N, C-alpha and C positions, 0 to 999 in steps of 0.2 A: 205565511210570511217568511220566506227563506232568508231574507236580509237580516232578520232579527237575531240570527246566530252571532252577528258581530258584537252585540251588546255583552253577552256573557264572555265572549273572547277578549274584549277590551278589559272587562273587569278581571278576568283571569290573568291577563298580561300585567295589570296593575298590581295584583297580588304577587305575581312572580317578581316584579321589579322591586317591590317593597321587601320581599324575602331576600332578594339578592343583596341588598344593603343592610338588612337587619341581622342576617345570620353570619357566623364566622365561616371562613374558608372560601370567600368570594374570589380570591386570587387564583383558585383552581377551576372556577366555573366562568365560562365566557360571558360577556356582557349581555348578549341576546339569548343565550340558551335558556335560562330560567324563565324569563317572561314569555318567550315563544313556546316553550314546553307547557307552561301553565295555561296559556291561551289555547293551545291545541287540545289539552285535556278538557277544558271547559267546552270547547267547540264540539268535541267528540261526544261528550255526555249530552249536550244539548241536541245534537243531531240524532242520537239514539233515542232520546226522549220524544222528539218530534216524529220519528219513524214509528215509534210505539203508539202514537196517537194521543200523546199527552198535549194539552193545550199550553200556549205560552203564558197563560195566567195561573198555572199551577205553581204554587210556592215551593213545593218539594223539588221541582225540576231546577228552579233557580238555586236552591240550596245545594242540590247535588252537583251542579256545575261549579259553584264556588268551592265546595268541599273538594272536588277533584282537583281543581286548580291549586288549592292550598296544600293538598297531599303531595302533589308533584313538586310544588315550590319548596316544600320542607324536605323531601326525600333526596332530590338531586344534589343539593350541597352537602348532604351527609355521605352519599355513595361515591360521587365522583372524585373527591380529594384522595380517598383511600386507593381507588383504582389508579388514579394518575400517579400517585407517589410510587406505587408498586411497579407500574410500567416504566417510570423514570429510573428506578433502581435497576430493573432488568436491562434497560437499554444502556445504562452507564456500565454495568458489568459486561455487557456484550462489547461495548466500545473499548473498554480497558483490556479485555481478553484479546481483541484483534491487534491492539497496539503492542502487547507484550510478546 
């Protein structure tokens, strides 16, 4: 049942959306990035599990999908603000150097 991949992806998107509003630093992460990345992680884990021959009734596959979505939802808001602030500082320094 290939269409069944949508269920863990929707659950992953819900986890990502919840994490977007529950974690600090959301002003640095786009509205759709966290839910879409979490849904993609859940979908990738589900697809790999299905290709490995695991059935849709395996509890550990569902837990692995939700765990992957949760990890992505928690890691993105931690990494992106630091990277964005550094890139903004470098760009500001570049702009002020050109002006002077």
